N, C-alpha and C positions, 0 to 999 in steps of 0.2 A: 521294386521293391517294397510296394505298397500292397498293404493287405487288401483284400476283396472281403469287406465286412456286408452280410445280407445279401452277396450276391454282387454288390457293387463297388468298384474299385475305390478305395479311400485316401484320395488326395488331400493332405493339409492346405489350406487354406495361406500358410505361411510360415517361416522357418523357427517361429517360437510355440508353434502348436506341437506338442508331443502328446497328445492322447492317443497314440497308436503304436503296433509294433511292428517293427519289418518282416518279411515273409524270408527265415531262416533258411529256408530250401530255394528260393529263387535263385535261376541260373544267373551266374556272375556275382552274386552278391560276396561271393568268399572273395574273389579277386578284388573287389572294390574296398571291402574291409581291410584287408590285408595291405592294400597301397594305402589307406589310409591311416593305418596304425604305422606304418614303416613313415609316413612323410611325420606325423606326430612326433616321432622319436628322433628324426631329422632334426627337425625344429627344436626340439627339447631334451637333448641328448641326457640332461641331468638326472631326468625322471629314471624310474627305475619300475614302474607299472603303468597302464594303461586298464580304463574299465570297460569291460564289455555287457556291462550292464543293462537290463532291459528297460523301457521305459515304464514310469508310472501309470500304467494303464489295462485294462482287461479287451483290449480291441485287438485281437489276433486274426489273422487271414483264417478264413471259413474251412479252408482244409486241414488246418493243424487241429481243429476241434474235433473233424472226424476222423483223423489218425491220433486222437490222445490214448493214452493209457489208464484210460478210467479215470479217478477222483483222487486228488493227493490229499494229505491229512489236512488241510485247509477245506476242503471241500471243493475245490477250483479243478477243472479237467486239466489233468497231468501231462503238460507241454514239455517238462522237461527233459526227454531222450531227444527230441527235435533242436531244443536249444543248446543244450551241452554238446550236441553233437556239431551243432555251427561253432561253438568255442573251442573246442578241440581242432577244429580242421582249423580256423584264426590261427591260434597258437602255433601250430605245426607248420605253417606256413611263414609266419613270420619269422620264427626260431629257425626254420631252414632258411632264408635269407638273409641270416648273420644278425638279427636285432635280438640279444638275449637279454628279456627284459621278461616281469610277471602281467599277469593279468586278472585282474578282479572283477568278479561279478554278484551281484544280488542274487540270492535264493529267497524269491519270494515269488508269492502271488502264485501264479500258473507254474511257474518253475522252482517251486519251493522243496521238492523233492529232488534225492538224488538222483543221476540216471539209472537205467535197468538196463543191466546187461553190459556196462562198459565202465570204465573208470575215465576220470577226468586228466586231461595231461597235468604233467607234474607243476608245470607254472600258472596253472590255472588255481586262483584262490577263491572260493566262493564263499561269501558270508551270509551266514543264516540269517534272516529277519524275521524275527519271532522273540517278542518281548519275554525274557527270560524271569522278569520281574513275577509273572504269572506262576511260577515254578513254586510259589507258597498253596498251591493247590496240588494236593499230591497225584492227582490224576494226571492234571497237565503236567507235572514232572517229569512222570512214567514215560509218558509220552515224547516229551521234548530232548530225555536221554536218548530215548530209542532212537529219534532222528538224529540227534548228536553221532551217536554210534555210527548210523548208517552213512551219514556224511564223511565220518571218519574213515569208514570203509570206503570209501568212493573217488576221496581226493587226499592227495598228499598234505595238504595243509587247507586249514578251515578256520573262520572267522566268525566274530559273532557282531552283529548292527543290533543293538539295541535302541529302544526308542526314550531317551531319557533326556533328549534337547530337542531342538528345531524350531521352527516356526508354528508348530502347534503347541509348542510348551515354553511362553516367554521365561519361566526360571526353570531350573532342575527340579524332575519331578523326584519327588518325595515317599519312600516307601516305608512307613513307621513299623510295619509288621513282617 
């Protein structure tokens, strides 16, 4: 499931290194993820959702870049179809196994755009990860609204992930204008 990067299989040195993406099309990956999700919900039945979010990394398998659908609105190779097909397949199989839950994911970086040519499974909730405070700029607002409408057409539910707090911001960000 580890990516080939620049022609070499990348193996993280330990379990805490997450600067890579799994190969969403690897043989057996769906079965492995489905079983992990089922195990998760068996251990924590009170939880209503599970994240299928990507890692915070640009290190995808070389083959995915070759099959990208051009670039997305952020200027990254558009890998949304491969990733969201993976998410759909996982959600379908988990629900088929009788686990009635939801799946969150981040519409981020290389997978920021909605998939082309298919809908997300109704139980997948993508969270758009683009700072809406930038919408004070009319051009950025128009683009953001267009992307929001595209996501709204591709998914039954959508969410926002705004960058209002976190390790990079020791206090809440303030936008006086």
